[in-house]
C-alpha positions in Angstrom: 20.4 19.4 -26.5 16.9 20.2 -28.0 16.1 16.3 -28.8 17.4 15.3 -25.1 14.5 17.6 -23.3 11.8 15.9 -26.2 13.1 12.5 -25.2 12.5 12.7 -21.3 9.0 15.1 -21.9 8.3 12.0 -23.6 9.1 9.8 -21.1 8.1 11.7 -17.9 4.7 9.4 -16.6 3.3 13.4 -15.8 3.6 14.1 -19.4 1.6 10.3 -20.9 -0.9 11.0 -17.9 -1.8 14.3 -19.1 -1.8 13.4 -22.4 -4.4 10.6 -21.5 -6.3 12.7 -19.6 -6.8 15.6 -22.3 -7.4 12.9 -24.5 -10.4 11.3 -22.7 -11.7 14.4 -21.7 -11.6 15.7 -25.2 -13.0 12.4 -26.7 -15.6 13.0 -24.0 -16.5 16.7 -24.9 -16.7 15.2 -28.6 -19.3 12.8 -28.1 -21.3 15.2 -26.2 -21.2 17.6 -29.0 -22.2 14.8 -31.4 -25.3 13.4 -29.0 -26.6 17.3 -28.9 -25.9 17.9 -32.9 -27.3 14.9 -33.9 -30.0 14.4 -31.6 -31.4 17.9 -33.4 -30.2 16.2 -36.7 -32.2 13.3 -36.4 -35.3 15.4 -34.6 -35.2 17.3 -38.1 -34.9 14.3 -40.2 -37.7 12.3 -38.3 -40.0 14.4 -36.0 -40.8 17.1 -37.9 -44.2 17.7 -36.7 -42.8 17.8 -33.2 -40.1 20.7 -34.6 -43.2 22.9 -36.0 -45.4 22.5 -32.6 -46.1 26.4 -32.1 -45.0 27.1 -28.4 -48.0 29.0 -27.4 -51.8 30.0 -28.7 -50.9 32.7 -31.2 -47.2 32.2 -31.0 -45.3 32.1 -34.0 -42.4 30.5 -33.0 -42.2 26.9 -33.4 -40.2 24.7 -30.3 -37.7 24.1 -33.4 -36.2 27.4 -33.0 -35.5 27.5 -29.3 -34.0 24.0 -29.9 -31.5 25.5 -32.5 -30.4 28.0 -30.3 -29.9 25.5 -27.5 -27.7 23.8 -30.0 -25.7 27.0 -30.7 -25.7 28.0 -27.1 -24.1 24.3 -26.1 -21.2 24.5 -28.3 -20.2 27.9 -27.2 -20.5 26.9 -23.3 -18.8 23.3 -24.2 -16.0 25.2 -26.0 -15.6 27.7 -23.3 -15.3 25.1 -21.0 -12.8 23.1 -23.0 -11.0 26.5 -23.2 -11.1 27.3 -19.8 -9.8 23.4 -18.7 -7.2 23.4 -21.3 -5.5 27.5 -20.1 -5.8 26.3 -16.5 -5.3 22.5 -15.5 -3.3 21.6 -19.0 -0.9 24.4 -19.2 -0.1 24.4 -15.6 0.7 20.6 -16.6 2.6 21.4 -19.7 4.7 24.0 -17.7 5.7 22.0 -15.1 6.6 19.3 -16.9 9.0 21.3 -19.3 10.4 22.7 -16.0 11.5 19.3 -14.7 12.9 18.0 -18.6 14.8 21.2 -18.9 16.5 20.8 -15.5 
């Protein structure tokens, strides 16, 4: 019985669409994260003078500190966006697919 339900789920076109959509979304989010993270690392490696530039006259904060914090904030935001979509859209699709397969 359980194998039959699993087989019906795997053959359901909605399941295939959900998997494809989720995978594409995950890849896009991962690429965005890698661009931001590796961009910051490349700045550290190849443009230290820019990162060491002070923000204002008499300031002790360099450009690198807000950029580093920006990477952290971006990570939190992009994770929250993914989790929100996963908990709403993807979970709703999953529930509908399981409901159809259980009939």
